[in-house]
C-alpha positions as CSV (number, residue, x, y, z in Angstrom):
1,M,-0.2,-0.4,-0.1
2,K,2.9,2.4,0.9
3,Q,4.7,1.7,-2.4
4,S,1.4,2.5,-4.3
5,F,0.7,5.8,-2.7
6,D,4.7,6.4,-3.0
7,E,4.5,5.9,-6.9
8,Y,1.0,7.6,-7.0
9,A,2.0,10.3,-4.6
10,Q,1.3,12.8,-7.9
11,E,-2.2,11.6,-9.8
12,Y,-3.7,11.6,-5.8
13,D,-2.9,15.5,-5.8
14,A,-4.3,15.9,-9.5
15,W,-7.5,13.6,-9.1
16,F,-8.7,16.5,-6.8
17,L,-7.4,19.2,-8.2
18,N,-8.8,18.1,-11.6
19,N,-12.2,17.6,-9.5
20,R,-12.5,20.7,-7.7
21,N,-16.6,20.8,-6.6
22,V,-15.6,17.4,-5.4
23,L,-12.6,18.3,-3.2
24,Y,-13.9,21.7,-1.9
25,S,-17.1,20.0,-0.7
26,E,-15.0,17.3,1.1
27,V,-13.1,20.8,2.8
28,N,-16.1,22.1,3.6
29,L,-17.3,18.6,5.4
30,V,-13.6,18.4,7.3
31,A,-13.1,22.5,8.1
32,S,-16.8,22.0,9.6
33,T,-16.0,19.2,12.2
34,L,-12.6,21.4,13.2
35,K,-14.5,24.2,14.7
36,D,-12.7,24.9,17.9
37,A,-10.3,21.7,17.8
38,G,-7.6,23.0,19.5
39,R,-4.4,21.2,18.7
40,V,-5.1,19.1,15.5
41,L,-3.1,15.8,14.7
42,S,-3.6,14.4,11.3
43,V,-3.6,10.9,11.1
44,G,-3.1,10.2,7.1
45,C,-2.6,13.5,6.0
46,G,-1.0,12.3,2.6
47,S,-0.4,15.4,0.6
48,G,-1.4,17.8,3.2
49,L,-3.6,19.5,0.4
50,F,-6.5,19.6,2.9
51,E,-4.6,20.8,5.2
52,M,-3.0,23.9,2.9
53,I,-6.7,24.7,1.6
54,M,-8.2,24.8,5.3
55,A,-4.9,27.1,6.3
56,K,-4.8,29.5,3.3
57,E,-8.9,29.6,3.3
58,Y,-10.9,28.6,6.5
59,G,-8.2,30.0,9.4
60,I,-7.4,26.6,10.1
61,T,-4.6,25.8,11.2
62,V,-3.5,21.9,11.1
63,T,0.4,21.4,10.9
64,E,1.0,18.2,12.7
65,G,0.2,14.9,10.5
66,I,1.2,11.1,10.1
67,E,1.6,9.6,6.9
68,P,3.5,6.2,5.6
69,S,4.3,7.4,2.5
70,E,7.3,8.9,1.9
71,G,6.1,10.7,-1.6
72,M,3.0,12.4,0.3
73,A,4.8,13.4,3.3
74,A,7.3,14.7,1.2
75,I,4.2,16.9,-0.7
76,A,3.3,17.8,2.7
77,R,6.4,19.3,4.1
78,K,6.3,21.1,1.9
79,R,3.4,22.8,2.2
80,G,3.9,23.4,5.7
81,M,3.7,20.2,7.7
82,N,5.6,18.3,10.7
83,V,5.2,14.6,9.1
84,T,5.8,11.5,10.9
85,I,6.7,8.7,8.3
86,A,4.5,5.6,10.0
87,T,1.4,3.8,9.9
88,A,-1.7,4.5,11.8
89,E,-0.9,1.3,13.4
90,E,2.4,1.8,14.2
91,A,2.2,5.7,15.3
92,D,2.8,7.6,18.6
93,F,-0.3,9.9,18.9
94,G,1.1,11.0,22.5
95,S,-0.6,11.5,25.7
96,G,-2.6,14.9,26.1
97,D,-0.8,15.9,23.5
98,Y,-3.9,17.0,20.8
99,D,-7.2,17.6,21.5
100,T,-8.3,16.0,17.9
101,I,-7.5,13.1,16.5
102,L,-8.3,13.6,12.6
103,F,-8.3,10.9,10.4
104,N,-9.7,12.2,6.6
105,G,-10.7,9.6,4.2
106,T,-8.3,7.4,5.9
107,P,-10.1,4.5,7.6
108,S,-10.3,2.5,4.5
109,Y,-7.1,2.5,4.4
110,I,-6.5,1.2,8.2
111,T,-6.3,-3.0,8.6
112,D,-6.3,-2.5,12.2
113,L,-9.1,0.4,13.0
114,E,-10.4,-0.7,16.1
115,G,-6.7,-1.0,17.3
116,V,-6.2,2.4,16.1
117,I,-9.4,3.6,17.2
118,R,-8.5,1.9,20.6
119,K,-4.9,3.8,20.6
120,A,-6.6,7.4,19.7
121,Y,-9.0,6.9,23.1
122,A,-6.2,6.8,25.3
123,A,-4.3,9.2,23.7
124,L,-6.7,11.9,24.4
125,P,-8.0,14.3,27.3
126,S,-11.0,14.4,28.9
127,G,-13.2,16.1,25.9
128,G,-11.2,15.6,23.4
129,R,-12.0,14.4,20.2
130,I,-11.6,12.1,17.4
131,I,-13.0,12.5,13.7
132,L,-13.3,9.3,11.1
133,V,-14.4,11.2,7.3
134,D,-15.0,8.2,4.6
135,V,-16.8,6.7,2.0
136,P,-19.3,5.1,3.4
137,K,-19.8,1.2,2.3
138,E,-23.4,1.1,2.0
139,S,-23.0,5.1,0.0
140,S,-23.6,5.3,-4.3
141,Y,-19.6,5.9,-3.6
142,G,-18.6,2.8,-1.7
143,L,-20.9,0.3,-3.9
144,M,-19.2,1.5,-7.0
145,Y,-15.8,1.6,-5.2
146,N,-16.6,-2.1,-4.1
147,L,-17.3,-2.8,-7.8
148,A,-14.5,-1.7,-9.7
149,K,-12.2,-3.1,-6.8
150,A,-13.7,-6.7,-7.6
151,L,-13.5,-6.0,-11.5
152,G,-10.1,-4.5,-11.1
153,T,-11.1,-1.8,-13.6
154,W,-13.1,0.9,-14.3
155,E,-13.0,-0.3,-17.9
156,H,-15.9,-2.5,-17.7
157,P,-19.6,-2.6,-19.0
158,L,-21.4,-3.0,-15.7
159,L,-19.7,0.3,-15.2
160,E,-20.5,1.6,-18.4
161,G,-22.1,5.0,-17.7
162,V,-22.1,5.2,-14.4
163,Y,-19.1,6.5,-13.0
164,P,-17.9,10.0,-13.0
165,P,-15.7,11.1,-16.1
166,D,-12.6,11.3,-14.5
167,P,-12.6,8.3,-11.8
168,Y,-10.9,8.5,-8.9
169,P,-7.3,6.4,-9.3
170,I,-8.2,2.1,-9.9
171,E,-4.9,2.2,-7.8
172,F,-6.5,3.6,-4.3
173,V,-9.6,1.8,-5.1
174,K,-7.7,-1.4,-5.1
175,M,-6.2,-1.0,-2.0
176,A,-9.1,0.5,0.2
177,N,-11.4,-1.5,2.5
178,W,-14.4,0.8,2.8
179,R,-16.3,0.2,6.0
180,T,-20.7,1.2,7.0
181,T,-21.3,3.9,9.0
182,A,-22.8,1.2,11.7
183,E,-19.6,-0.6,11.6
184,K,-17.3,2.5,12.3
185,T,-20.0,3.3,14.7
186,A,-19.9,0.6,17.0
187,L,-16.3,0.4,16.7
188,L,-16.2,4.1,18.5
189,E,-18.6,3.1,20.7
190,K,-17.1,0.4,22.2
191,A,-13.6,2.3,22.5
192,G,-15.4,4.4,25.0
193,F,-16.1,7.4,22.7
194,V,-19.4,8.9,23.8
195,D,-21.7,12.1,22.3
196,L,-21.4,11.0,18.5
197,K,-22.0,13.5,15.9
198,Y,-23.0,12.6,12.1
199,A,-22.2,15.6,8.9
200,Q,-22.6,14.6,5.6
201,T,-21.4,15.7,1.7
202,L,-21.5,14.6,-1.9
203,T,-25.1,14.0,-1.6
204,A,-25.5,13.8,-5.6
205,H,-25.3,10.8,-8.0
206,P,-21.6,10.1,-8.5
207,L,-21.9,11.1,-12.0
208,C,-23.0,14.7,-10.9
209,S,-21.4,14.9,-7.8
210,D,-18.4,17.6,-9.4
211,L,-21.4,19.6,-11.4
212,R,-21.3,22.2,-7.9
213,E,-19.9,22.4,-4.5
214,E,-21.7,21.6,-1.6
215,Q,-22.4,22.6,2.7
216,P,-22.2,19.7,5.1
217,S,-25.4,18.6,6.2
218,E,-26.0,17.3,9.4
219,G,-26.7,13.3,9.4
220,H,-25.2,10.0,7.1
221,D,-28.5,8.6,5.2
222,K,-27.5,10.6,1.9
223,G,-24.1,11.7,1.5
224,D,-21.1,9.8,-0.5
225,Y,-18.7,11.2,2.3
226,V,-19.6,11.2,5.6
227,A,-18.0,12.3,9.4
228,I,-18.3,10.9,12.7
229,T,-17.2,13.3,15.3
230,A,-17.0,11.9,18.7
231,F,-15.6,12.5,21.7
232,K,-13.3,11.1,25.3
233,A,-15.5,11.6,28.4
């Protein structure tokens, strides 16, 4: 997985920049979860694209990141982030060092998500928050991605006329393991997190999701990108 993200680091950024409305719909969602977030650790910060946009356009500063890909981390560092090279499973989240631990788009690439969530709970201070943002398995995008993953390609008759003009790179689709919102909720509650809140974006069909920029709405019943925020009692 790490090697693939190293190899396709530039392609990752290019895809988001070519799908501006999808990018900004997702940034709007992530930014909405970070109000009064205190010191934030971004786990799986990738190229730091979201963090760069939030700093420049939303006044939200996230400078600390963890990222297993050297190629991604190199880009994030050029964008002003301090990045530790490690997987979420290997990384040290500190002990009360952060008020918020953010997983933006990364839960589907974490093998031992349960263990990572437990580690985040132990690292956070009382009142600290964890934020899981990802494509739910049950969403339109989740179903489409899983079909493309099973087929190993976007170029298949079953997907003809279904996927967007510029689909997410198949290399990243093949590596992911999407989970349902219910699965992630259960893991958070099992770890001891409380007061779960949900927000969503990308509510249009995947074919149309880049036609306009969306603002997030409450819930998780229709969005293809969903944020779950939970707190340590």
